[in-house]
C-alpha positions in Angstrom: 0.0 0.0 0.0 1.6 3.3 -1.1 0.8 6.7 0.4 -0.2 9.6 -1.8 2.4 12.4 -2.0 1.8 15.4 0.2 0.3 18.5 -1.3 3.0 21.0 -2.2 3.1 24.2 -0.3 4.7 27.6 -1.1 7.7 28.7 1.0 7.0 30.2 4.4 7.7 33.8 3.2 5.3 33.3 0.3 2.6 32.0 2.7 2.9 35.1 4.8 2.8 37.4 1.7 -0.3 35.7 0.4 -2.1 36.2 3.7 -1.1 39.9 4.0 -2.1 40.5 0.3 -5.5 39.2 1.1 -5.7 41.5 4.2 -6.2 38.5 6.6 -4.9 38.3 10.1 -3.3 35.2 11.5 -6.4 34.7 13.7 -8.8 34.9 10.7 -6.7 32.5 8.7 -6.5 30.1 11.7 -10.3 30.1 12.0 -10.7 29.3 8.3 -8.2 26.4 8.5 -9.4 25.2 11.9 -6.1 25.7 13.9 -4.8 28.2 16.5 -3.0 31.4 15.6 0.2 30.1 17.1 0.1 27.2 14.6 -0.2 29.7 11.7 2.7 31.7 13.0 4.8 28.5 13.2 3.8 27.6 9.6 4.7 31.0 8.3 8.1 31.1 10.1 9.0 27.7 8.8 9.5 26.1 12.2 6.8 23.5 11.6 5.1 22.0 8.6 1.4 21.2 8.3 0.4 17.6 7.9 -2.6 15.5 7.0 -6.0 17.2 6.6 -4.7 20.5 8.0 -2.1 20.5 5.2 -4.7 19.9 2.5 -7.0 22.7 3.9 -4.1 25.1 4.2 -2.8 24.4 0.7 -6.3 24.8 -0.8 -6.7 28.1 1.0 -3.3 29.4 -0.1 -4.1 28.4 -3.7 -7.4 30.3 -3.5 -5.6 33.4 -2.1 -3.0 33.2 -4.9 -5.7 33.0 -7.6 -7.5 36.0 -6.1 -4.2 37.9 -6.0 -3.5 37.0 -9.6 -7.0 38.3 -10.7 -6.5 41.6 -8.8 -3.0 42.2 -10.1 -2.6 43.9 -13.5 -1.8 41.6 -16.4 1.7 42.0 -17.5 2.4 43.1 -21.1 3.1 40.2 -23.4 6.7 39.8 -24.4 7.7 39.2 -28.0 9.8 36.2 -27.0 9.6 34.0 -23.8 12.6 34.1 -21.6 13.1 30.4 -21.7 13.1 30.2 -25.5 16.5 30.2 -27.1 17.4 33.1 -29.3 17.3 32.2 -33.1 20.6 32.0 -34.8 21.1 34.1 -38.0 20.7 31.9 -41.1 23.8 31.3 -43.1 23.8 32.7 -46.6 24.2 30.1 -49.3 27.6 30.2 -50.9 27.8 29.7 -54.7 29.0 26.3 -55.5 32.2 26.3 -57.6 31.8 24.7 -61.0 33.5 21.4 -61.3 36.5 21.3 -63.5 36.3 19.2 -66.6 38.7 16.3 -66.3 39.5 13.9 -69.0 37.5 10.7 -69.0 38.9 7.7 -67.2 40.7 9.9 -64.6 39.1 9.9 -61.1 38.3 13.2 -59.5 40.0 14.0 -56.2 37.6 14.1 -53.1 37.9 17.1 -50.7 39.4 16.3 -47.4 37.1 16.6 -44.4 38.0 19.2 -41.8 38.4 18.0 -38.2 35.5 19.1 -36.0 36.3 20.6 -32.5 35.3 18.4 -29.6 33.1 19.9 -26.9 34.8 20.4 -23.5 32.9 18.6 -20.8 32.0 20.7 -17.7 33.6 19.6 -14.4 31.2 17.6 -12.3 30.3 19.2 -8.9 31.9 17.5 -6.0 29.3 16.2 -3.6 30.0 17.0 0.1 29.4 14.6 2.9 26.9 15.7 5.7 29.8 16.3 8.0 31.7 18.4 5.5 28.5 20.5 4.7 27.9 21.0 8.5 31.5 22.0 9.1 31.3 24.5 6.2 28.0 26.0 7.6 29.5 26.2 11.1 32.7 27.9 9.9 30.8 30.4 7.8 28.1 31.5 10.4 29.2 30.5 13.9 31.5 33.5 14.6 28.9 36.0 13.6 26.2 34.2 15.5 28.2 34.3 18.7 28.7 38.0 18.4 25.0 38.6 17.7 24.0 36.4 20.7 26.3 38.4 22.9 24.3 41.5 22.1 21.2 39.7 23.4 22.6 38.3 26.6 25.7 40.4 27.5 27.5 37.2 28.5 30.3 35.8 26.5 30.2 32.2 27.7 26.4 32.0 27.5 26.5 33.3 23.9 29.0 30.7 22.9 27.1 27.9 24.6 23.8 29.0 23.0 25.3 28.8 19.5 26.9 25.5 20.1 23.6 24.0 21.4 21.9 25.4 18.3 24.4 23.8 16.0 24.1 20.5 17.9 20.3 20.6 17.4 21.0 21.4 13.7 23.2 18.3 13.4 20.6 16.1 15.0 18.0 17.4 12.4 20.6 17.8 9.6 18.4 16.4 6.8 15.8 19.0 7.5 18.3 21.8 8.0 20.2 20.9 4.9 17.1 21.3 2.7 16.0 24.5 4.4 16.1 27.7 2.4 17.9 29.5 5.1 19.9 27.2 7.3 21.6 30.1 9.0 18.2 31.5 10.0 17.2 28.1 11.4 20.3 28.0 13.6 20.0 31.7 14.6 16.4 31.3 15.8 17.3 28.2 17.9 20.3 30.0 19.4 18.3 33.1 20.3 15.5 31.0 21.9 18.0 29.1 24.0 19.9 32.3 25.0 16.7 34.2 26.0 15.1 31.2 27.8 13.9 32.2 31.3 15.5 29.0 32.7 18.9 30.6 32.3 18.3 32.7 35.4 18.2 29.6 37.5 21.7 28.6 36.6 24.5 29.2 39.1 26.6 30.9 36.3 23.9 33.6 36.0 24.4 34.8 39.6 28.0 35.9 38.9 28.2 38.9 36.5 30.9 38.9 33.8 33.3 41.8 33.4 31.7 44.5 31.3 33.3 45.9 28.1 36.4 48.0 28.5 35.2 50.9 26.4 32.8 53.2 28.3 30.7 53.8 25.2 30.3 50.0 24.5 29.5 49.5 28.2 26.7 52.1 28.1 25.2 50.7 24.8 25.3 47.2 26.2 23.5 48.3 29.4 20.9 50.1 27.3 20.3 46.9 25.3 20.0 44.7 28.3 17.4 47.0 29.8 15.1 46.4 26.9 12.4 43.6 27.1 13.7 40.4 25.5 11.3 40.6 22.5 12.2 44.2 21.8 15.9 43.4 22.2 15.7 40.5 19.7 13.7 42.6 17.2 16.3 45.4 17.4 19.2 43.0 17.0 17.7 41.2 14.0 16.6 44.4 12.2 19.4 46.9 13.0 22.2 44.4 13.9 21.8 41.5 11.5 20.1 43.6 8.7 16.9 41.6 8.1 13.9 43.3 6.6 10.7 43.7 8.6 8.8 40.6 7.2 11.8 38.4 7.8 12.2 39.8 11.4 8.5 39.2 12.0 8.6 35.7 10.7 11.7 34.8 12.8 10.2 36.3 16.0 6.8 34.6 15.2 4.9 37.9 15.4 2.9 39.9 13.0 4.5 42.7 10.9 2.7 45.6 12.7 3.6 44.1 16.1 7.2 43.8 15.0 7.3 47.4 13.7 5.9 48.6 17.0 8.5 46.7 19.0 11.3 48.1 16.7 10.1 51.7 17.2 9.8 51.3 21.0 13.3 49.7 21.2 14.8 52.5 19.1 13.1 55.1 21.3 14.4 53.5 24.5 18.0 53.3 23.2 17.8 56.9 21.8 16.5 58.1 25.2 19.6 56.8 26.9 22.0 57.5 24.0 20.7 60.4 21.9 23.6 60.0 19.4 22.1 56.7 18.3 18.8 58.1 17.2 19.9 57.6 13.5 19.4 53.9 12.5 22.6 53.9 10.4 24.6 55.1 13.4 22.9 52.5 15.6 23.7 49.7 13.1 27.4 50.8 13.0 27.6 50.9 16.8 26.0 47.5 17.2 28.6 46.0 14.8 31.4 47.7 16.6 30.2 46.5 20.0 30.0 42.9 18.8 33.4 43.1 17.0 35.3 44.7 19.9 34.7 41.6 22.2 37.0 38.6 21.9 34.5 35.9 21.3 35.6 32.5 20.2 33.7 29.5 18.9 34.7 25.9 19.2 35.8 23.7 16.3 33.2 22.0 14.1 34.2 18.5 15.0 34.1 19.3 18.7 30.5 20.6 18.3 29.4 17.5 16.3 31.0 15.1 18.8 29.3 17.0 21.7 25.9 16.8 20.0 26.3 13.1 19.3 27.4 12.5 23.0 24.3 14.4 24.2 22.1 12.3 21.9 23.6 9.1 23.2 23.1 10.2 26.8 19.5 11.1 26.2 18.9 7.8 24.4 20.5 5.8 27.3 18.4 7.8 29.9 15.3 7.1 27.9 16.2 3.4 27.8 16.9 3.3 31.5 13.7 5.0 32.3 11.7 2.6 30.1 13.4 -0.4 31.8 12.7 1.0 35.3 9.0 1.6 34.3 8.7 -1.9 33.0 10.3 -3.4 36.1 8.0 -1.4 38.4 5.0 -2.5 36.4 6.0 -6.1 36.6 6.6 -5.9 40.3 3.3 -4.3 40.9 1.5 -7.0 38.8 3.4 -9.7 40.7 2.7 -8.5 44.2 -0.8 -7.1 43.7 -3.7 -9.1 45.2 -5.6 -11.4 42.8 -9.1 -11.0 44.5 -11.0 -8.3 46.2 -10.7 -8.2 50.0 -13.5 -6.1 51.6 -12.3 -3.9 54.4 -13.3 -4.6 58.0 -16.3 -2.5 58.9 -15.9 -0.3 62.0 -17.6 -1.5 65.2 -21.0 -0.2 66.3 -22.6 -0.1 69.7 -25.6 -2.4 70.2 -28.2 -1.5 72.8 -29.1 -4.1 75.4 -25.9 -6.1 75.2 -23.3 -5.6 77.9 -19.9 -4.8 76.9 -17.4 -7.5 77.0 -14.8 -7.1 79.6 -11.5 -8.9 80.0 -11.1 -11.5 82.8 -9.6 -10.1 86.0 -10.1 -9.4 89.7 -13.7 -8.9 90.8 -14.8 -5.5 92.0 -16.4 -4.8 95.4 -19.9 -4.8 94.0 -19.3 -8.2 92.2 -17.9 -9.7 95.4 -20.9 -8.5 97.4 -23.3 -9.9 94.8 -21.5 -13.3 94.9 -21.7 -13.5 98.7 -25.3 -12.6 98.6 -26.1 -15.4 96.2 -24.2 -17.9 98.2 -26.1 -17.0 101.4 -29.5 -17.3 100.0 -31.2 -20.8 99.7 -31.5 -22.2 96.3 -35.0 -23.0 95.0 -35.8 -26.7 94.4 -34.9 -29.9 96.3 -31.7 -30.2 98.1 -28.9 -32.0 96.5 -28.1 -35.5 97.8 -24.5 -36.1 98.6 -23.5 -39.8 98.5 -22.2 -41.3 101.7 -20.3 -44.5 102.4 -22.1 -47.0 104.6 
């Protein structure tokens, strides 16, 4: 039994563009598909992919929106020649054939010698990289910049390095998915930012000890201004003015709407400009963020070390899962072995019954009981006297 292929979907950016072109909010589109707005944000950011009936409904709705957008858009002017059609070559003019010379009969005519044709040069075949080589190339290309960007979010050098390494380890675990992604650097960047800004980082002992601030007073003031921003505003400012993403890409990576992202960006700029008026110009702010990240001596581990660390963590998690499963099975078997096989009703609590004297334990008689016994002994018994046998 073979499964039917999944319905193709446009890229995440195209999904968001189609929704905004149709003037639909994420809540409205979620109601039409039958999911939550958070699910729509994850689909448009590329973090998750719809499956099953939800995928069919989502693909059908996007197709309808694309058709409506095509009807509303002005028709392009027809071109004389399509782009994919090869250009016609000019026809060669016919050359006049030379008249054959008259040769005496019986003498064979010489045949013209054929000219050697040039052989086409074969293009070199592309060299296929192994998964480890492709991962190392991606790490060497983007890891140093990601560590500097994450430092702007946290203000901690070691935490920035660890966040990027954890993100690349997650990318190595999901490498087939990351390798086919349109923006693998964005995938790793989003994972590193989420790990760096996690509220659980405050519970770590390392967070209690502050790191030495930057040596330059201007860099120290700018870093303090960034760390005073809310995490969402700080991430939006770093992505837009630090990394250089446009507004829709920033909104997609932060899983927010474009108006909300623009509002966060404006508020973050106002807060930074309120503390540092010289950075009110976005170009100056972009340059200062780059200088602040470049002035710090931030290092990144080697790619093989990151890959081995990710594989080691995966093995530990697998062993922990196996040990937990074994313990659960053993506990279940012990419970089944020692559990009773039939129902034993509990003993009902005692109740007082009227008219029945309470049972007392044997012991010495009380004064009243002794008096009653003596009284019974002194009185004569009813009935004939007993005969005692005598020897004659």
